[in-house]
N, C-alpha and C positions, 0 to 999 in steps of 0.2 A: 184818265189813267185808272185802270183797274187791274185785276189779277191777270187777265189775258195780256194786257200791254206789258205788265211787269215781267211775267214769265217769258214772253217771246222777245222782249226788248224792242217793242214797236210803239209808234206814236198813237195810232188809231186802232181800235179793235175790229179790224176788217181783214179777213183772210180772203185770198183769191183761190177759188176752188181749182183743184188740179183737173185739167181736161186733156184727154189724150189727143195729140196732134194739134193742140192749141197752146198749152202752157209751156212755151219755149223760153229760153233765157231772156230775150228782150222784154217780154211781158212780165215775167217773174221779177226781173230787176226793176222794172218801172213801178210795179206795185210796191215793192219794198222801199225804193227811193222815195215814194210818195207818202210813206208812213204806215202802210199796211204790211201784210205778210204775203209775199209772193210764194207760190208753191209750184215747184218743178214736177212735171210728170215723169216719174222714173221708170215706170213699168214697160215703156216701149223701147228701152235701150238695153244693150248688153252692159255688163258691169264696166268694161273699158270705156264705152261710149258715155255711160252715166258720169264717170269721172270727168270727161271732157265737158259735159253739159254743166256740171256743178262749177267747174272752174270758169266756164264762160259766164255764168251768173256773177261770179266773184270779180271778173274783169270789169263788169258793168256797175257794180255797187258793193259797198262794204257793209250794207245793212243786212239784218237777219232775213233768212228765207227758209223755206221748207222743201222737203222732197216727199212725194207721194209714191207708194209702191203697192203691189199686190202680194200679200203675205203667202198666198197659195202658189206663187210662181216657183218653178223648179229651182231657180237660181237665187232664192230668197237669202240664203246665207251669204252669198257673194255681194248682194245688194246691201245687206247690213254691214258687211266689211267695208264697203265703199263709204257708207254714211259715217262710220267711225273714223276711217282713214282721212276723210275730207272734213271731218268735224262739222257735219251738218247740224245746225241748231235745233231744227224741228222736223219731225216726220209725221205724216198722216197716212192712214191706210184703212182698208175695209175689212172684209172677212178674212179669218185666218187665226193663227195662234198668237193672240195679243200678249199673253203672258211671256212667251218666249222672246218676243220683240222687246218688251220693256226690260226683261231680265238682262238682255244683251246691251241695250242702249242706255238705260237710265244710269247705271254706275259711271258711265262716261259723259254724263251731262246732256244727253240728247233728249229733248222733250218729245213725248208721244201723245198725239191727238187722233185717236181712232174715229172713224166716221160710222155712226150707227143709226138704224132706222126705228128702234124701239126703246122703250124705257128699260126693259129687261137687259138689252145689250149695253145700255149706258151704265147700268149698275155693275154688270160684269166687267166693263172696261175699267171702272174704278178699282174693283177687286184685283184686276190683273196688273195694276200699277200705273195706269195712264195718268198723265199730268193734267189733262183736260179731255173733253169729249166734244166732237162735232155731231150734233143731233140733226139729222137730215129728214125733212118732211117729204110728203108725197108730191108736192109742187115742184120739186127739184128737177133739173135736167139730168140725163144719163140714168144710171142705175138708181132705182127708187124703191122705197118701202110702200106701206099701205096707209100710213097715218099722216094727216095733215099737220103742218108745223104749229098752227094755233093751239091744237090739243096736245101735241107731242112735247113741245119745248117746256112748258111749265111743269108738266108731269115729271119730265126728266130732271128738271131743276130741283124739284121737291125730293127726289130720291138719291141724289149724289151730292157730295161736298166739293168735288173738283169743279173748276170752271166749265161752263157750257157755252159752246159756240153754236148759234142757230143757223141752219142752212135749209134752203128750199123755199123759194118765194121772196127772197130779199134782193133788192136792187136799187133802193133809193134811201133818202134820209128818213122817211116815214117808216121804212122797214127796219132800219137800225134802231130807231126810237122804240118801235113796237117790240123788237127782240129784247131790248133792255128792260122794258116794262114787264115782259113775261118772265124776267129773272135771268135771262142769258147775259153773258158778259161780252158778247161780240157776235158778228155775223160772218158767214162764209158765202161769197157770191161767185158763181161760175159764169152763168149765161151773160150777166151784165158786162163782164170783162171781155167777152168776144167782140163786142162793139166798142173797142177802144183803139186809139191810133197805134199803140205799140203791139197789138195783137197781130199775128202774121196771117190770120185767115184771109182768104181772097176777098176783094171788095164786094163781089157779087153775093158771097155768102153773108157778109155783114148786112148788105142791103136786104137780103131775104129775111134776116132777123128783124130789121127795122120795119119791114112791111107787115110782119106777123102780129096777130092778136092773141089774147089769152085762150082763144078757142082753137088755135092752130097747132096744138100739140096733142099727142096721144101717147099711151103707154103700150109698148109691145112686150112680148115675152110671157104672156099669161099661161101658155102651155109649157114652155121650157122652164119657167121659174126664174129666168134671168130678165127681170123687168127693166125696161129702159124707156125713158120719156124722150121723145124726139119731135121735131117739127114734121107735120104731114107733108109727104111727097110721094113719088112713085115707089120708092123703096118701102115706105111704111105700108103702102097698099099691098106690096108683095108679102110682107109679114102678116098683114091681116088675112090674106088668102091662105097662107100656110097654116095659120091658127084655125081658120074656118074648116080646113081640111084635116086638121089635127095631124099634120105631116110629121114624119119621123125627125128626130133630133138632127140628123145629118143634113137635111134640107135647110133647116134654120142656120146651121153652122156655115154652110156654103153661101147662103144668101147674105150673111152678115160679115163674111171674111173681108177685112181691109176697108170696110165701108166708111168708118170714121175718117180715116186718112183720105179717102176718096173725096169726102166733103170738104174737110178743113185744110187740106194741102192742095188737092187737085181742083177744088172749086166746083165739084159736081153737085148741083142743087137738087137733082131729082133722084139719082141712084146712090148718092152718098148719105150716110147716116148723120142727120142734123141734130145731134144731141142738144137739147135746150129745154128750159123750164117754162112754167106758166108765166113767170115774170117777164117773158119776152114782150108782152103787150105794153110794158112800161118803158121800153127802150125806144128813144126817139132821136138819138144823136150819137156821134162817135167822138167823144172827148179824149184828151190824154188821160192817163191813169192819175196823174197829179190833179187835174181838174175834177175828175170824177170823185176821187177819194175825199178831197177837201170839200167838195159840194155836199157829199153825204154826211161827213163828220160835222161840219158846221150847221148843216140843215137839221140834223138830228137834235143838236143842242137847242135850236129854235123851236122845234116841234115839242120837245119835252118842256121847255120853259113856257110855251103857250098852253100846254095841257095843265101845268101847275097853276098858271094864272087863271085858268077857267075853273079851277077846282076839280079837274078830271081825276086827280089821284087823291 
């Protein structure tokens, strides 16, 4: 029990990262029921559909959960209205006007946990009124920054007073123990939750993740600036070619349109965008969320106790 658990009303300081076309109500609810914080991907829905998705989560669990959205979306005010109307406990988000978000949500008791890739952004998040901050390292899947978690997390902890959740490269008990040792008060995991029984991703996609090693990911978007870590496949080769040719932005946009859905809903292993982090090499089974979260939480206690017994701290 720490500030993260107390703030969010959860048993274990484990957040499930919001992943487009992956974080649907069954997965979100399963994580929350298991004692973590499930987070619904809100940015792929209209405001009316988002209401339905939030209510679908509530039909499955009475535990706290979160909603993730894109602050730069044209319908951001409608999304915030939905979060207030539905009394969502927690929101997470990336780039955008964080001060506007906290100004609207905090007076109504909605917790804000922005996701940031730098220490400077973590400091700004605190100034903007965030309740906590998710500091995400280069190892993460999906959109990434340039700094590794081992260096980034403790520096952010040193500069802010709000709770820090570490993301990027975390997927087991040792990772949670390491994050706590670095000064974070919890972890956010995305890639690891893809290979759970409650995740709706097709089985062939889960098996692709199980077969992958830490060397099987790369970061695209070096030219466009929209950096994204994915598993290597034919689509990633297309993006490599576009970057080698320094193709215009329009070609990148066309190549990537709808590709995450193509992977995680349609099951296309080669031309879908397999967003995933370097932690993929640590995934070897498909447990329930309950089994996974309890394994990580209990294992982290043993790791920390063992380190203390060896005089490592």
